[in-house]
BAFI-3210 file (N, C-alpha, C; in Angstrom, 3 decimals, decimal comma, padded with zeros to 6 digits):
// residues 248
n [1|2|3|4|5|6|7|8|9|10|11|12|13|14|15|16|17|18|19|20|21|22|23|24|25|26|27|28|29|30|31|32|33|34|35|36|37|38|39|40|41|42|43|44|45|46|47|48|49|50|51|52|53|54|55|56|57|58|59|60|61|62|63|64|65|66|67|68|69|70|71|72|73|74|75|76|77|78|79|80|81|82|83|84|85|86|87|88|89|90|91|92|93|94|95|96|97|98|99|100|101|102|103|104|105|106|107|108|109|110|111|112|113|114|115|116|117|118|119|120|121|122|123|124|125|126|127|128|129|130|131|132|133|134|135|136|137|138|139|140|141|142|143|144|145|146|147|148|149|150|151|152|153|154|155|156|157|158|159|160|161|162|163|164|165|166|167|168|169|170|171|172|173|174|175|176|177|178|179|180|181|182|183|184|185|186|187|188|189|190|191|192|193|194|195|196|197|198|199|200|201|202|203|204|205|206|207|208|209|210|211|212|213|214|215|216|217|218|219|220|221|222|223|224|225|226|227|228|229|230|231|232|233|234|235|236|237|238|239|240|241|242|243|244|245|246|247|248]
n.u [113,807|116,314|117,193|119,529|118,624|119,434|118,515|117,411|117,752|119,244|119,175|118,937|117,313|117,040|116,320|114,463|113,741|113,168|111,147|110,939|109,849|110,017|111,231|114,273|113,981|115,602|116,469|116,335|118,871|119,395|121,801|123,174|124,694|123,697|124,175|126,360|128,841|128,379|129,444|129,617|129,220|132,227|133,875|133,163|134,057|136,674|137,572|136,783|138,644|141,117|144,084|143,974|146,068|146,410|144,512|144,464|144,345|144,003|146,946|148,505|147,361|146,703|144,857|141,916|141,073|139,116|137,147|136,365|135,339|133,250|131,326|130,279|128,735|127,048|125,358|124,355|122,569|120,612|117,214|115,835|113,607|110,841|110,871|108,985|106,127|106,160|104,174|100,821|101,227|100,714|101,051|104,096|105,161|106,019|109,538|111,396|113,125|115,393|115,780|116,162|118,533|120,300|120,214|121,324|123,934|124,657|124,502|126,539|128,835|128,717|129,060|131,446|133,116|132,956|133,801|136,606|137,424|136,734|138,373|140,757|140,159|137,700|136,880|135,352|133,374|133,716|131,633|132,393|130,666|130,712|131,735|130,813|132,303|133,274|135,417|137,753|137,982|138,306|136,592|137,056|137,272|138,468|140,747|139,322|136,687|135,471|135,472|134,441|135,912|136,661|138,783|140,969|141,840|144,698|145,658|146,080|145,151|142,351|139,408|136,879|135,475|133,806|132,566|131,406|129,282|128,060|126,488|123,638|121,770|121,626|121,252|119,905|119,633|117,986|116,591|115,325|114,524|114,607|114,224|115,870|118,199|120,357|118,931|120,219|122,535|121,329|120,323|122,401|123,256|123,411|121,059|122,239|124,305|122,720|121,672|123,725|124,215|124,737|124,007|125,550|124,613|125,551|125,798|126,814|130,189|131,211|131,484|131,145|128,572|125,255|123,703|123,847|126,124|127,037|127,880|128,129|128,305|129,247|128,876|130,618|129,041|125,545|125,299|127,365|126,483|124,184|125,347|126,841|124,900|123,498|125,562|126,621|124,504|124,538|127,043|126,716|125,000|126,485|128,738|127,472|126,649|129,178|130,144|128,367|128,794|131,366|131,159|130,107]
n.v [130,219|128,445|125,143|122,514|119,980|116,804|114,320|113,511|112,167|113,751|115,329|117,952|119,778|121,907|121,225|121,808|121,575|118,896|117,925|116,243|117,093|119,724|122,833|124,613|127,652|130,138|133,460|135,633|137,676|139,061|139,542|141,310|144,063|147,407|148,246|146,615|144,619|141,484|139,749|137,272|134,042|132,584|134,796|135,538|133,348|133,204|135,410|134,749|132,814|133,942|133,901|131,266|129,548|129,647|127,940|125,351|121,963|119,298|118,277|119,781|119,406|120,444|123,076|122,016|122,400|121,052|120,243|122,796|124,135|122,359|122,980|125,391|124,429|122,680|124,426|126,030|124,271|123,970|124,248|127,284|128,231|130,348|132,251|131,419|133,392|135,133|134,159|135,193|137,237|138,261|135,846|135,643|136,938|134,831|134,171|136,043|135,250|136,806|137,496|134,972|134,206|136,102|135,127|132,653|133,484|134,697|132,603|130,979|132,571|132,596|129,901|129,178|130,808|130,022|127,285|127,644|128,847|126,661|124,666|125,460|125,660|126,176|127,820|126,250|124,764|121,459|118,948|116,353|113,776|111,782|112,699|115,148|117,476|120,456|121,218|123,338|123,625|122,948|122,792|121,218|120,881|118,374|118,932|118,078|118,404|116,350|115,104|115,784|116,958|117,277|118,850|119,165|122,486|123,848|121,317|118,757|116,223|114,325|114,534|113,544|112,502|112,278|111,115|113,616|112,912|110,987|112,292|112,428|114,241|117,553|119,261|122,168|123,924|126,300|126,011|123,463|122,978|121,543|118,710|116,968|116,781|115,666|115,580|116,126|117,534|119,893|121,019|121,950|124,204|127,820|130,297|131,710|130,012|127,906|129,118|128,709|126,012|123,023|119,767|117,122|114,351|111,335|108,529|105,176|104,086|102,020|098,511|098,667|098,286|098,657|101,997|105,097|107,943|110,667|113,968|116,817|120,277|123,857|126,748|129,851|131,979|132,939|133,833|132,640|129,946|129,816|130,262|127,823|125,800|126,319|126,309|123,621|122,114|122,230|121,407|118,567|117,571|118,006|116,310|113,736|113,530|113,483|111,029|109,156|109,346|108,525|105,913|104,538]
n.w [088,303|086,461|085,475|084,701|082,612|081,743|080,616|078,134|074,870|073,264|069,967|069,426|070,688|073,440|076,747|079,664|083,328|083,491|081,793|078,864|076,450|076,692|075,561|076,078|077,775|076,651|077,601|075,329|074,167|076,479|077,570|075,809|074,956|074,037|070,701|070,661|068,975|067,846|066,147|063,415|061,908|060,307|060,901|063,337|064,987|064,380|065,681|068,298|068,623|069,014|070,718|071,334|071,775|074,585|075,766|077,733|078,768|081,288|082,675|080,845|078,358|075,125|073,740|072,002|068,816|067,076|068,856|069,853|067,655|067,180|069,057|068,089|065,836|067,303|068,684|066,756|065,537|067,282|068,608|069,566|072,050|072,659|075,502|078,383|079,572|082,692|085,436|085,407|083,445|080,010|077,251|075,448|072,267|069,558|069,005|066,606|063,464|063,435|066,172|067,212|065,877|067,097|069,780|069,507|068,845|071,267|072,902|071,849|072,284|075,104|075,899|074,663|076,057|078,544|078,264|077,805|080,193|081,893|081,144|082,142|084,878|087,310|090,254|093,030|095,631|097,026|098,159|100,547|101,097|102,902|105,443|105,554|105,003|103,404|100,682|099,305|095,969|092,327|089,387|086,325|082,669|080,339|077,607|075,143|076,035|077,064|079,560|082,920|085,752|089,215|091,195|094,091|095,337|093,703|092,937|090,438|090,521|090,162|092,515|092,065|089,019|085,750|082,536|080,331|078,624|080,131|082,009|083,634|084,921|086,271|089,153|090,791|093,888|093,917|091,586|091,775|094,240|097,719|097,494|095,648|097,005|099,663|102,959|105,241|104,414|103,336|105,740|107,008|105,622|104,932|103,894|101,809|100,867|099,855|097,600|095,801|095,380|093,879|092,179|090,501|088,626|087,485|085,171|086,327|086,090|083,370|083,962|086,691|089,371|088,325|088,324|089,830|089,989|092,074|092,800|094,990|094,842|095,538|093,800|093,054|092,865|092,481|089,756|088,409|088,781|087,284|084,720|084,581|084,614|082,157|080,197|080,630|079,754|077,076|076,489|077,465|075,461|073,154|073,714|073,853|071,199|069,965|071,022|070,069|067,344|067,317|067,975|065,826]
ca.u [115,336|116,542|118,161|120,035|118,254|120,227|118,014|116,918|118,845|119,866|118,231|119,037|116,403|117,571|115,184|114,622|112,858|113,024|110,247|111,695|109,256|109,984|112,495|115,018|113,557|116,608|116,108|117,145|119,428|119,454|123,275|123,728|124,675|123,139|125,161|127,520|129,066|128,595|130,135|128,855|129,915|133,513|134,661|133,013|134,781|138,054|137,723|136,849|139,754|142,416|144,664|143,577|147,102|146,382|143,580|145,027|143,442|144,616|148,325|149,063|146,800|146,517|143,353|141,525|140,236|137,901|136,123|136,022|134,381|132,043|130,338|129,484|127,830|125,973|124,407|123,616|121,544|119,650|115,963|115,665|112,174|110,445|110,833|107,614|105,922|105,947|102,738|100,005|101,383|100,201|101,970|105,005|105,091|107,125|110,805|111,631|114,354|116,626|116,014|116,729|119,875|120,990|120,118|122,393|125,247|124,889|124,881|127,747|129,919|128,740|129,572|132,871|134,054|132,856|134,613|137,830|137,629|136,736|139,575|141,797|139,722|136,928|136,772|134,018|133,669|133,174|131,202|132,665|129,477|131,042|132,034|130,080|133,268|133,435|136,773|138,059|138,303|138,195|136,066|137,658|136,991|139,720|140,809|138,322|135,525|134,741|135,472|134,362|136,458|136,883|140,369|141,366|142,559|146,149|146,012|145,610|144,672|140,915|138,761|135,857|135,363|132,876|132,472|130,285|128,264|127,277|125,669|122,054|121,073|122,215|120,170|120,239|118,637|117,202|115,598|114,616|114,182|115,449|113,865|116,845|119,421|120,465|118,331|121,444|123,371|120,640|120,044|123,798|123,696|122,860|120,337|123,234|124,858|121,776|121,522|124,766|124,191|124,299|124,404|125,746|124,330|126,131|125,722|127,784|131,092|131,256|132,246|130,644|127,162|124,350|123,237|124,239|127,295|126,630|128,611|127,599|129,235|128,663|129,582|131,105|127,857|124,478|125,425|128,174|125,705|123,274|126,280|127,148|123,763|123,152|126,576|126,794|123,332|124,938|128,277|126,337|124,381|127,524|129,543|126,812|126,753|130,548|130,371|127,622|129,454|132,716|130,836|129,632]
ca.v [129,806|127,364|124,074|121,834|118,692|116,046|112,991|113,144|111,489|114,594|115,756|119,388|120,565|122,150|121,053|122,456|121,152|117,406|117,434|115,932|117,762|121,185|123,481|125,536|129,014|131,197|134,929|136,116|139,112|139,661|140,106|141,991|145,491|148,140|148,422|145,682|143,698|140,115|139,047|136,212|133,154|132,362|135,892|135,568|132,317|133,530|136,403|133,920|131,845|134,556|133,458|129,915|128,780|129,692|127,079|124,064|121,011|118,644|117,684|120,355|119,082|121,565|123,403|121,208|123,159|120,312|120,477|124,170|124,444|121,645|123,685|126,313|123,684|122,215|125,593|126,411|123,259|123,832|124,996|128,140|128,402|131,766|132,106|131,552|134,601|134,876|133,887|136,493|138,020|137,604|135,070|136,477|136,619|133,897|134,840|136,190|134,661|137,680|137,336|133,580|134,250|136,784|134,242|131,638|134,111|134,958|131,179|130,420|133,131|132,146|128,489|129,182|131,415|129,082|126,123|128,069|128,905|125,417|123,892|126,017|125,423|127,186|127,577|125,824|123,974|120,234|118,144|115,049|113,257|110,769|113,306|116,462|118,401|121,099|121,337|124,281|122,839|123,491|121,843|121,280|119,897|118,096|119,631|117,711|118,795|114,967|114,657|116,737|116,530|118,208|118,626|120,051|123,635|123,655|119,968|118,307|114,946|114,445|113,893|112,809|112,837|111,500|111,580|114,452|112,321|110,235|113,033|112,249|115,479|118,524|119,918|123,243|124,137|127,342|125,568|122,283|122,881|120,644|117,377|116,041|116,803|115,086|116,497|116,308|118,600|121,141|121,472|122,729|125,442|129,037|130,688|132,150|128,745|127,173|129,706|128,351|124,652|122,231|118,439|116,514|112,909|110,608|107,046|104,515|103,666|100,668|097,534|098,847|097,898|099,739|102,908|106,513|108,545|112,005|114,896|118,025|121,448|125,136|127,740|131,034|133,085|132,629|134,003|131,528|128,735|130,002|129,943|126,422|124,996|126,688|125,790|122,212|121,551|122,323|120,442|117,218|117,232|117,823|115,107|112,618|113,462|112,910|109,706|108,421|109,302|107,654|104,351|104,011]
ca.w [088,141|085,612|085,882|083,515|082,512|080,682|080,490|076,940|074,152|072,170|068,846|069,105|071,513|074,697|077,590|081,057|084,320|083,573|080,805|077,570|075,447|076,994|075,024|077,131|077,564|076,865|077,680|074,079|074,063|077,867|077,957|074,646|075,138|072,843|069,728|070,785|067,842|068,461|065,121|063,000|061,058|060,513|061,424|064,857|065,599|064,295|066,798|069,567|068,690|069,299|072,027|071,589|072,437|076,030|076,208|077,998|079,596|082,295|082,317|079,900|077,264|074,315|073,289|070,803|067,839|066,662|069,936|070,058|066,471|067,186|069,858|067,210|065,053|068,030|069,152|065,493|065,244|068,395|068,492|070,763|072,189|073,079|076,864|078,819|080,318|084,037|085,933|085,486|082,227|078,802|076,563|074,682|070,978|069,074|068,581|065,171|063,095|063,920|067,628|067,432|065,511|068,086|071,001|069,250|068,965|072,628|073,601|071,303|072,957|076,500|076,013|074,259|077,092|079,768|078,001|077,875|081,488|082,516|080,779|083,011|086,122|087,864|091,675|093,675|096,947|096,775|099,430|100,906|101,850|104,108|106,584|105,510|104,992|102,152|100,351|098,181|094,825|091,068|088,417|084,986|081,533|079,543|076,280|074,129|076,577|077,121|080,881|083,900|086,955|090,337|091,901|095,235|094,976|093,444|092,612|089,131|090,748|090,378|093,609|091,285|087,529|085,023|081,161|080,132|078,049|081,010|082,946|083,545|085,402|087,127|090,017|091,629|094,932|093,456|090,398|091,966|095,779|098,580|097,264|095,042|097,820|101,116|103,798|106,222|103,796|103,341|107,167|107,552|104,860|105,106|102,593|100,743|100,353|099,224|096,434|094,888|095,552|092,713|092,271|089,201|088,601|086,347|085,221|086,883|084,957|082,854|084,804|088,136|089,512|087,755|089,205|089,618|090,818|092,227|093,640|095,322|095,038|095,590|092,969|093,790|092,831|091,642|088,232|087,874|088,647|085,984|083,579|084,624|084,158|080,737|079,291|080,632|079,025|075,589|076,417|077,411|074,212|072,319|074,063|073,449|069,931|069,537|071,466|069,190|066,201|067,410|068,077|064,525]
c.u [115,322|117,320|118,623|119,439|118,827|119,699|117,366|118,046|119,315|118,793|118,180|118,161|117,052|116,345|115,569|113,509|112,498|111,904|110,855|111,167|109,207|111,249|113,059|114,625|114,637|116,082|116,819|117,669|119,624|120,896|123,782|123,499|124,207|124,264|126,340|127,693|129,404|129,392|129,255|129,616|131,375|134,389|134,498|133,978|136,247|138,346|137,753|138,073|141,139|142,866|144,372|144,781|147,203|145,328|144,230|144,089|144,317|146,062|148,868|148,513|146,349|145,052|143,232|140,459|139,117|136,828|135,462|134,986|133,287|130,976|129,628|128,419|126,614|124,938|123,653|122,539|120,471|118,365|115,907|114,181|111,945|110,222|109,281|107,502|105,731|104,515|101,996|100,147|100,905|101,428|102,801|104,944|106,330|108,480|111,003|112,942|115,640|116,798|116,641|118,208|120,727|121,200|121,299|123,730|125,670|125,235|126,213|128,958|129,921|129,392|131,031|133,694|133,998|133,761|136,061|138,308|137,653|137,796|140,685|141,438|138,897|136,693|135,365|134,357|132,861|132,802|131,709|131,504|129,684|131,281|131,532|131,012|133,384|134,973|136,946|138,647|138,139|137,548|136,715|137,166|138,351|139,649|139,905|136,949|134,701|134,608|135,409|134,932|136,540|138,028|140,250|142,073|144,015|146,533|145,408|144,899|143,039|140,220|137,637|135,919|134,297|132,858|131,275|129,080|127,376|126,471|124,287|121,321|121,927|121,160|120,599|119,130|117,557|116,148|114,767|114,072|114,977|115,230|115,131|118,033|119,294|119,905|119,348|122,306|122,635|120,419|121,248|124,098|122,868|122,046|121,218|123,899|123,980|121,568|122,603|124,988|123,824|124,750|124,470|125,457|124,700|125,853|126,916|128,815|130,912|132,078|131,822|129,096|126,345|123,890|123,755|125,440|126,892|127,713|127,961|128,716|128,665|129,576|129,974|130,016|126,709|124,469|126,383|127,467|124,808|124,181|126,547|126,005|123,455|124,289|126,809|125,669|123,888|126,159|127,839|125,791|125,512|128,508|128,854|126,780|128,099|130,678|129,574|128,205|130,679|132,330|130,356|130,831]
c.v [128,508|126,281|123,340|120,410|117,848|114,637|112,600|112,646|112,375|115,100|117,107|120,252|120,741|122,162|121,650|121,648|119,669|117,015|117,366|116,675|119,346|121,859|124,403|126,996|130,049|132,540|135,451|137,524|139,718|140,166|140,863|143,412|146,222|148,543|147,632|144,770|142,395|139,348|137,969|135,273|132,796|133,441|135,859|134,566|132,421|134,493|135,679|133,081|132,607|134,248|131,922|128,982|128,835|128,783|125,689|123,287|120,523|118,169|118,496|120,096|120,406|121,765|122,477|122,011|122,361|120,472|121,766|124,573|123,690|122,240|124,732|125,560|123,239|123,282|125,915|125,542|123,162|124,563|125,899|128,432|129,758|131,459|132,326|132,867|134,288|134,805|135,205|137,356|137,364|136,915|136,042|135,985|135,727|134,741|134,867|135,410|135,496|137,506|135,882|133,536|135,028|135,970|133,243|132,236|134,432|133,613|130,787|131,193|132,756|130,805|128,419|129,787|130,531|127,785|126,490|128,245|127,531|124,509|124,177|125,686|126,548|126,960|127,177|125,227|122,706|119,599|116,819|114,404|112,560|111,393|114,779|117,716|119,056|121,510|122,435|123,634|123,665|122,433|122,164|120,400|119,748|118,849|119,209|117,845|117,447|114,546|115,867|116,143|117,624|117,837|119,594|121,249|123,402|122,294|119,624|116,895|114,904|113,815|113,077|113,199|111,814|111,944|112,297|113,885|111,244|110,975|113,033|113,482|116,271|119,479|121,186|123,523|125,225|127,009|124,370|122,014|121,806|119,099|116,506|115,908|116,129|116,088|116,917|117,469|119,815|121,732|122,289|123,950|126,704|129,252|131,015|130,958|127,857|127,734|129,284|126,831|123,844|120,690|117,717|115,030|112,328|109,127|106,443|104,151|102,320|099,711|097,636|098,533|099,111|100,733|104,304|106,936|109,971|112,783|116,282|119,132|122,729|125,984|128,981|132,071|132,461|132,818|132,995|130,187|128,770|129,655|128,410|125,566|125,186|126,072|124,207|121,514|121,295|121,427|119,020|116,823|117,045|116,602|113,798|112,389|112,925|111,525|108,774|108,197|108,471|106,108|103,793|103,347]
c.w [087,302|085,965|084,609|083,648|081,354|080,357|079,260|076,079|073,114|071,198|068,748|069,935|072,838|075,787|079,087|081,929|084,214|082,505|079,518|076,548|075,677|076,513|076,048|076,832|077,770|076,826|076,648|074,399|075,475|078,269|076,836|074,847|073,938|071,871|069,811|069,504|068,264|067,336|064,544|062,021|061,357|061,109|062,844|065,527|065,527|065,459|068,043|069,739|069,090|070,622|072,395|072,164|073,940|076,571|076,414|078,992|080,631|081,822|081,137|078,424|076,355|073,971|071,933|069,853|067,383|067,621|070,070|068,841|066,555|068,056|069,038|066,391|065,942|068,491|067,873|065,141|066,236|068,089|069,727|070,891|072,769|074,616|077,253|079,663|081,793|084,402|085,895|084,227|081,007|077,925|075,567|073,206|070,525|068,754|066,980|064,747|063,484|065,360|067,885|067,079|066,593|069,418|070,759|069,350|070,472|073,278|073,018|072,074|074,478|076,742|075,687|075,376|078,318|079,467|078,200|079,383|082,261|082,234|081,778|084,360|086,774|089,328|092,111|095,038|096,794|098,149|099,526|101,781|103,072|105,417|106,637|105,375|103,553|101,871|099,180|096,988|093,469|090,134|087,081|084,008|080,851|078,155|075,184|074,720|076,695|078,608|081,850|085,130|087,978|091,126|093,095|094,721|094,854|093,108|091,178|089,332|090,972|091,693|093,061|089,822|086,996|083,536|081,075|079,501|078,992|082,059|082,720|083,909|086,229|087,804|090,665|092,580|094,523|092,414|090,910|093,486|096,464|098,226|096,803|096,080|099,181|102,111|104,840|105,701|103,914|104,660|107,550|106,816|105,110|103,686|101,378|100,133|099,512|097,727|095,231|094,781|094,330|092,906|090,752|089,393|087,353|086,383|085,669|085,815|084,630|083,703|086,223|088,087|088,939|088,699|088,883|090,469|090,900|093,021|093,778|095,377|095,212|094,637|093,771|093,808|092,289|090,164|087,696|087,786|087,563|084,828|083,525|083,987|082,625|079,803|079,429|079,909|077,539|075,538|076,609|076,080|073,149|072,534|073,756|071,895|069,307|069,939|070,495|067,877|066,078|067,479|066,803|063,730]
res [q|q|r|c|c|c|n|d|s|g|g|g|e|v|t|v|g|g|a|s|d|s|k|y|p|y|a|h|g|e|e|r|g|e|g|e|d|w|g|e|g|d|e|y|w|e|e|q|g|e|g|a|e|d|w|y|g|e|d|g|e|d|y|n|e|e|a|y|e|g|l|q|n|e|v|g|a|m|t|i|a|t|p|e|a|p|a|g|e|a|a|r|a|p|m|t|q|e|e|e|a|l|e|k|q|r|l|q|r|l|v|a|e|f|a|k|r|c|v|k|g|i|p|c|e|l|l|h|e|a|n|g|v|w|t|k|s|e|y|r|l|d|g|r|l|e|t|l|s|v|c|r|e|g|s|r|a|p|t|v|s|c|p|v|a|s|i|q|d|i|y|s|y|t|g|d|g|p|e|p|f|p|a|t|t|i|a|t|l|t|p|e|q|r|e|v|l|a|m|v|v|c|a|a|p|q|g|e|p|a|g|e|v|r|f|l|f|m|e|t|s|p|t|q|l|t|t|f|l|e|c|m|r|v|l|v|v|y|a|r|a|r|a|a|k|a|s|k]
***
């Protein structure tokens, strides 16, 4: 199982498992149906942009075309590594240029669709650590894809939020085991709930004591958790790149 590791400083490589020199092992082409037209270049993104007027952020913020197109460039600049072979199997041959191009197209589509959904709100359950209560909620991105917030179901007021660029790590129980999570929380969960458990760790906001801010939530399915991990890794790198450019 894969996890999202966000503690490198960018540079176009997608990492996994906490090792900054390890590239993210995307399973190239695994979601591509035989004969499916993925599109390419400007034509592909024009197709993805259809209905863009329906992409809204918090408080009715309109879809941000600059942010959307920036995702294309971020994925295009990434290095896609050949997935490691399972234990006991022979090493896989390096990806060809065609395979890497197909994987980038898959990732572009996956992240674009996730971002559109996330701006509108994706269902989850948020843990209030003080009392151990889980609340039906939605996590959201603002229209510029710069802030991740979690709101109670049916509300726009964030219970917790953090700049995407400040996210230091995202843990999953399936990928990282119980160690990163509070033992008291793990003890109360069923095996099915642990399969969809994640924790986001962010740097403390400016002006507050140094440290970390974290929140735990459960996705609606293991598949959605995998999508969250994969897409947020790209979005964190992209947000950091934009923040660095804006500070110059």
